[in-house]
VEXGU-274235 format. One record per residue (C-alpha): chain; x, y, z; residue number from 1; residue in one letter. Coordinates in Angstrom, 2 decimals. Example, Ala and Ser with C-alpha at 12.3 -4.5 7.8 and 13.67 -1.06 7.14 Angstrom:
BEGIN
R   cadena        c1        c2        c3   num   residuo
R        A     12.30     -4.50      7.80     1         A
R        A     13.67     -1.06      7.14     2         S
END
This chain:
BEGIN
R   cadena        c1        c2        c3   num   residuo
R        A     13.28     19.50     21.58     1         X
R        A     13.89     17.74     18.30     2         X
R        A     10.90     15.96     16.75     3         X
R        A     10.90     12.32     17.69     4         X
R        A     13.31     12.76     20.59     5         X
R        A     10.75     11.17     22.92     6         X
R        A      9.83      8.32     20.56     7         X
R        A     10.75      4.82     21.68     8         X
R        A      9.84      1.54     20.04     9         X
R        A      7.72     -0.87     22.06    10         X
R        A      6.66     -4.31     20.90    11         X
R        A      3.51     -5.36     22.77    12         X
R        A      1.20     -8.11     21.51    13         X
R        A     -1.08     -5.45     20.03    14         X
R        A      1.72     -4.21     17.79    15         X
R        A      0.61     -4.07     14.17    16         X
R        A      2.26     -4.05     10.79    17         X
R        A      0.98     -3.13      7.37    18         X
R        A      2.79     -3.89      4.16    19         X
R        A      3.15     -1.20      1.56    20         X
R        A      1.71     -2.39     -1.72    21         X
R        A      4.58     -0.95     -3.64    22         X
R        A      7.55     -2.51     -1.87    23         X
R        A      7.59     -5.61      0.32    24         X
R        A     10.68     -4.34      2.17    25         X
R        A      9.00     -1.20      3.45    26         X
R        A      6.50     -1.56      6.30    27         X
R        A      4.60      0.95      8.40    28         X
R        A      3.92     -0.18     11.94    29         X
R        A      1.81      1.08     14.79    30         X
R        A      0.39     -0.03     18.12    31         X
R        A     -3.02      1.49     17.86    32         X
R        A     -4.93      3.35     15.24    33         X
R        A     -1.81      5.28     14.37    34         X
R        A      1.25      5.38     16.54    35         X
R        A      3.24      3.65     19.23    36         X
R        A      1.93      4.05     22.74    37         X
R        A      3.80      6.43     24.98    38         X
R        A      6.23      4.65     27.33    39         X
R        A      4.77      3.77     30.72    40         X
R        A      6.17      5.49     33.77    41         X
R        A      8.26      2.47     34.72    42         X
R        A      9.68      2.34     31.22    43         X
R        A     10.52      6.06     31.16    44         X
R        A     12.64      5.69     34.28    45         X
R        A     14.83      3.13     32.53    46         X
R        A     15.25      4.41     29.01    47         X
R        A     18.58      2.68     28.66    48         X
R        A     16.86     -0.38     27.17    49         X
R        A     15.40      1.67     24.32    50         X
R        A     16.98      3.57     21.47    51         X
R        A     15.34      6.77     20.26    52         X
R        A     13.65      6.31     16.88    53         X
R        A     15.09      8.76     14.32    54         X
R        A     12.73     11.30     12.76    55         X
R        A     13.28     14.01     10.14    56         X
R        A     12.77     17.56     11.42    57         X
R        A      9.20     18.65     10.74    58         X
R        A      6.96     21.70     10.81    59         X
R        A      4.31     22.73     13.33    60         X
R        A      0.90     21.16     12.58    61         X
R        A      2.07     19.71      9.23    62         X
R        A      4.82     17.57     10.71    63         X
R        A      6.68     15.60      8.00    64         X
R        A      4.05     16.08      5.31    65         X
R        A      6.53     17.66      2.90    66         X
R        A      8.99     14.79      3.38    67         X
R        A      6.37     12.38      2.03    68         X
R        A      5.42     14.72     -0.80    69         X
R        A      9.06     15.28     -1.77    70         X
R        A      9.08     12.52     -4.39    71         X
R        A      6.96     11.36     -7.30    72         X
R        A      5.24      8.69     -5.18    73         X
R        A      5.00      8.11     -1.39    74         X
R        A      6.98      4.86     -1.59    75         X
R        A      9.87      6.65     -3.35    76         X
R        A      9.87      9.25     -0.58    77         X
R        A     10.01      6.49      2.07    78         X
R        A     12.87      4.76      0.26    79         X
R        A     14.82      8.02      0.21    80         X
R        A     14.19      8.63      3.92    81         X
R        A     15.19      5.05      4.75    82         X
R        A     18.52      5.70      3.04    83         X
R        A     19.01      8.78      5.21    84         X
R        A     17.69      7.63      8.60    85         X
R        A     18.29      3.89      8.56    86         X
R        A     16.11      0.79      8.79    87         X
R        A     13.64      2.29     11.28    88         X
R        A     12.40      5.88     11.56    89         X
R        A      9.20      7.70     12.44    90         X
R        A      7.12     10.40     10.80    91         X
R        A      4.32     12.69     11.90    92         X
R        A      1.71     13.84      9.39    93         X
R        A     -0.66     16.23     11.11    94         X
R        A     -1.95     14.39     14.20    95         X
R        A     -0.90     10.97     12.87    96         X
R        A      2.30      9.18     13.82    97         X
R        A      3.93      6.46     11.72    98         X
R        A      6.88      4.17     12.26    99         X
R        A      8.56      3.03      9.04   100         X
R        A     10.63     -0.16      8.96   101         X
R        A     12.83     -1.36      6.09   102         X
R        A     15.55     -3.96      5.62   103         X
R        A     15.16     -7.73      5.73   104         X
R        A     15.90     -8.35      9.43   105         X
R        A     13.32     -5.95     10.84   106         X
R        A     10.68     -6.70      8.21   107         X
R        A     11.18    -10.44      8.77   108         X
R        A     10.62     -9.94     12.50   109         X
R        A      7.42     -7.98     11.86   110         X
R        A      6.13    -10.88      9.75   111         X
R        A      5.95    -13.06     12.89   112         X
R        A      2.18    -13.61     13.04   113         X
R        A      2.37    -14.73     16.67   114         X
R        A      3.61    -11.30     17.78   115         X
R        A      2.30     -8.89     15.14   116         X
R        A     -0.95     -8.36     13.33   117         X
R        A     -2.04     -6.50     10.21   118         X
R        A     -2.91     -2.84     10.51   119         X
R        A     -5.25     -1.09      8.11   120         X
R        A     -3.57      2.21      7.30   121         X
R        A     -5.28      5.14      5.56   122         X
R        A     -4.80      3.64      2.09   123         X
R        A     -6.44      0.32      2.95   124         X
R        A     -9.19      2.00      4.96   125         X
R        A     -9.94      4.15      1.94   126         X
R        A     -9.91      1.08     -0.30   127         X
R        A    -12.65     -0.52      1.82   128         X
R        A    -15.09      1.79      0.08   129         X
R        A    -14.10      0.05     -3.15   130         X
R        A    -13.34     -3.52     -2.11   131         X
R        A    -15.38     -3.88      1.06   132         X
R        A    -14.02     -6.13      3.81   133         X
R        A    -11.99     -8.38      1.52   134         X
R        A     -8.72    -10.18      2.19   135         X
R        A     -6.50     -7.09      2.01   136         X
R        A     -8.96     -4.53      3.39   137         X
R        A    -10.40     -6.39      6.38   138         X
R        A     -9.10     -6.70      9.91   139         X
R        A     -7.99    -10.22     10.73   140         X
R        A    -10.70    -10.53     13.42   141         X
R        A    -13.47     -9.92     10.87   142         X
R        A    -15.27    -13.05      9.59   143         X
R        A    -14.74    -12.23      5.91   144         X
R        A    -10.96    -12.15      6.34   145         X
R        A    -10.87    -15.88      7.13   146         X
R        A    -13.44    -16.64      4.44   147         X
R        A    -11.42    -14.80      1.79   148         X
R        A     -8.19    -16.41      3.03   149         X
R        A     -9.66    -19.92      2.82   150         X
R        A    -11.18    -19.28     -0.63   151         X
R        A     -8.07    -17.76     -2.18   152         X
R        A     -5.39    -19.97     -0.63   153         X
R        A     -5.96    -22.98     -2.97   154         X
R        A     -5.72    -20.64     -5.97   155         X
R        A     -2.11    -19.81     -5.10   156         X
R        A     -0.85    -23.36     -4.68   157         X
R        A      1.71    -24.89     -7.02   158         X
R        A     -0.88    -26.75     -9.12   159         X
R        A     -3.00    -23.61     -9.58   160         X
R        A      0.04    -21.53    -10.57   161         X
R        A      0.94    -24.11    -13.23   162         X
R        A     -2.55    -23.70    -14.69   163         X
R        A     -2.08    -19.92    -14.87   164         X
R        A      1.22    -20.20    -16.72   165         X
R        A     -0.19    -20.46    -20.30   166         X
R        A     -2.44    -17.44    -19.70   167         X
R        A      0.39    -15.41    -18.20   168         X
R        A      2.65    -16.31    -21.12   169         X
R        A     -0.07    -15.28    -23.58   170         X
R        A     -0.36    -11.83    -22.01   171         X
R        A      3.40    -11.37    -21.74   172         X
R        A      3.73    -12.17    -25.46   173         X
R        A      1.07     -9.55    -26.25   174         X
R        A      3.18     -6.98    -24.42   175         X
R        A      6.41     -7.99    -26.16   176         X
R        A      4.75     -8.00    -29.59   177         X
R        A      3.37     -4.52    -28.97   178         X
R        A      6.88     -3.28    -28.13   179         X
R        A      8.32     -5.01    -31.20   180         X
R        A      6.02     -2.95    -33.45   181         X
R        A      7.26      0.36    -32.06   182         X
R        A      9.71      2.52    -33.97   183         X
R        A     13.25      2.79    -32.54   184         X
R        A     12.70      6.40    -31.43   185         X
R        A      9.37      5.80    -29.68   186         X
R        A      9.30      5.86    -25.90   187         X
R        A      7.79      3.17    -23.66   188         X
R        A      5.94      4.09    -20.48   189         X
R        A      7.14      1.07    -18.51   190         X
R        A      5.10      1.67    -15.28   191         X
R        A      1.90      2.10    -17.29   192         X
R        A      2.63     -1.02    -19.34   193         X
R        A      3.32     -3.05    -16.19   194         X
R        A      0.01     -1.84    -14.73   195         X
R        A     -1.79     -3.05    -17.85   196         X
R        A      0.01     -6.38    -17.71   197         X
R        A     -0.79     -6.84    -14.01   198         X
R        A     -4.49     -6.03    -14.33   199         X
R        A     -4.85     -8.10    -17.50   200         X
R        A     -3.23    -11.04    -15.72   201         X
R        A     -5.53    -10.72    -12.71   202         X
R        A     -8.57    -10.40    -14.96   203         X
R        A     -7.72    -13.43    -17.08   204         X
R        A     -6.26    -15.78    -14.46   205         X
R        A     -8.62    -14.82    -11.65   206         X
R        A    -11.88    -14.16    -13.45   207         X
R        A    -11.51    -15.49    -16.99   208         X
R        A    -12.03    -11.99    -18.44   209         X
R        A     -9.82    -10.29    -21.02   210         X
R        A     -9.33     -6.54    -20.76   211         X
R        A     -7.24     -6.66    -23.97   212         X
R        A     -5.26     -3.64    -22.80   213         X
R        A     -2.54     -4.11    -25.44   214         X
R        A     -5.07     -3.89    -28.28   215         X
R        A     -6.58     -0.59    -27.09   216         X
R        A     -5.56      3.01    -27.47   217         X
R        A     -7.39      3.80    -24.23   218         X
R        A     -7.58      1.45    -21.22   219         X
R        A    -10.70     -0.59    -20.55   220         X
R        A    -13.16      1.54    -18.51   221         X
R        A    -12.91     -0.87    -15.58   222         X
R        A     -9.12     -0.58    -15.58   223         X
R        A     -9.29      3.22    -15.80   224         X
R        A    -11.68      3.33    -12.84   225         X
R        A     -9.53      0.92    -10.82   226         X
R        A     -6.34      2.92    -11.43   227         X
R        A     -8.06      6.19    -10.43   228         X
R        A     -9.40      4.65     -7.21   229         X
R        A     -6.04      3.15     -6.25   230         X
R        A     -4.28      6.42     -7.06   231         X
R        A     -6.73      8.29     -4.86   232         X
R        A     -6.03      5.93     -1.96   233         X
R        A     -2.29      6.53     -2.33   234         X
R        A     -2.60     10.31     -2.60   235         X
R        A     -4.84     10.57      0.44   236         X
R        A     -1.93      9.38      2.57   237         X
R        A      0.12     12.45      1.60   238         X
R        A     -2.55     15.02      2.50   239         X
R        A     -3.98     16.36      5.74   240         X
R        A     -7.53     15.21      6.62   241         X
R        A     -8.96     18.66      5.87   242         X
R        A     -7.37     18.55      2.41   243         X
R        A     -9.06     15.23      1.64   244         X
R        A    -12.48     16.47      2.75   245         X
R        A    -12.28     19.53      0.51   246         X
R        A    -11.74     17.56     -2.72   247         X
R        A    -15.39     17.44     -3.73   248         X
R        A    -14.76     16.65     -7.41   249         X
R        A    -12.42     13.80     -6.46   250         X
R        A    -15.06     12.32     -4.14   251         X
R        A    -17.66     12.53     -6.91   252         X
R        A    -15.35     10.77     -9.37   253         X
R        A    -14.57      8.08     -6.79   254         X
R        A    -18.28      7.44     -6.24   255         X
R        A    -18.87      7.16     -9.99   256         X
R        A    -15.92      4.77    -10.40   257         X
R        A    -16.95      2.50     -7.52   258         X
R        A    -20.56      2.41     -8.73   259         X
R        A    -19.43      1.43    -12.23   260         X
R        A    -17.03     -1.28    -11.04   261         X
R        A    -19.59     -2.76     -8.66   262         X
R        A    -22.15     -2.90    -11.45   263         X
R        A    -19.75     -4.98    -13.60   264         X
R        A    -18.90     -7.32    -10.73   265         X
R        A    -22.57     -8.11    -10.26   266         X
END
């Protein structure tokens, strides 16, 4: 039987959605810790109301692991698969099952907070070791989720955004001036520069701290630690659980990075 031939989409109240940090039009959804529940017996007898969810052919045990690893980043792999299999498809990575949704109509439906809730996928669960139970890394039933929501909401209103504008313009000008000083034949690492701009903006607008990334040959130690931790969270999603446990040096570096960042925050 083809992988995914028995997969059908159900939308109970417990259905969850989690937004990918890299692309707001790609969502992973699940009804439990990881995958949609199996159809009940009464549902199986009337499968005409469901359409099978497409799934790329996989391998025993590994499932679709290589499909996720077949691009430079996981989000690029998902975008490629969405182009092949349509706005909704499913993947299996080891014992874990994922449903991927893309396209405005389906993503807009999943954003209905009365029917769907946030799910903490492997990346966000891993990030809890760094950020704790903050706005993005907490379940919505946890007390700190509402606290963080109430604290941060005023800071994203129209008046607050207007106050950020001069600081954002200042940082954007630093980036442009750096590029202006380059020779015509010099290359620009655009993703790295956008990462510096993003973190500098968060640091200055959110905390009144300047990382001065565009005046450094090497990134600020806090930025370097943050990028390593976020990269680790992303890469863990493309490996089997046993592969993550065996990366002793990576775990040691992650502990050092989180300890350093927490010491600065205090």
